[in-house]
C-alpha positions, 0 to 999 in steps of 0.5 A: 499499500502507497503511502498517499503522503509523499516524505517531500510532502512540507506537512510533518505527523505534529500537524497532520494526525493522518500522518502522526498515525501511520508515522507513530509519533502521539497527537499533540495538540497545539491550542489555537488562540480565543479571541477574547473581549477586553476590558475596558481602559481604565478612565483615567483620572480627573478632579473631583466632580464640581457642579459648574455655575450657572450662566449670568442673565443675560437679555434676550435676544431677539430671533426675528426681526421684525419680533418688538423689543422686550419691555422694560420692567415696570418701575418699583411702586412708590410706598404709599403713605401710611395712614398715622393712626389705624381706622377705627372700625375693627372687627371685633367692635363688630363680633359685638354688635352681633353677640348682642343683638344675638342674647336680644333674640335670644332672650325675646325668643325664649320669651314667647316660645317658653311661655307658650311650651310652659302652657302646653305640658300643662294642658298636656301633662296637668290638665287636673290644673287646667281644669281648676276654677280661679274664679266664679266659673273661669278655669286656670286654662283660660286664664293661661291661653289669656294670658299668652297674649301680655306676654307677647308684647310682656317679650315684644316690649322688652325686645326694644328696650334692650335695642334701645339700651346695648345694640342701637349704641353698638350699631350708631358707633359702628356707623359713626367709625365707618364715617370718619374712614370713609372721609380719611380716605377720601382725603388721600 
């Protein structure tokens, strides 16, 4: 049998496995170099990080020639002359007036309604009191019903008295203070 590879061949037993078998040499493989990815180069040394300063404000530039120039900023307002004294009308005066008016309504309402409620409770719960005779043929229930009109008139009188005595002077004072404040404002 003829050797398929002549001896003048450039192949050696180390590189050709078929020749190695025929020549009797053990096979040794030469490992091929594998292409590995190279790690990225380290970043260059830099100074510590600093926050950059914002650019200084610049006037806006006109984009188009027909664009109007920006309006100048408005002048600072001149300070108004402060009054020498505070306005007379305060919220506390209105609060006092509301409180006085509230008490006035409560007293008048409770006087009239309170008497009527007492009359109804006596009629429902104590019929013997309402049927008792007070005078010749006049039951107590009828007398109490007739007394309701004077009690209502009394509630109206108390309402007017407290209005004249407490509420009206407060209202007059607040009205006068509002007029004085309006005159002061008109002079400015």
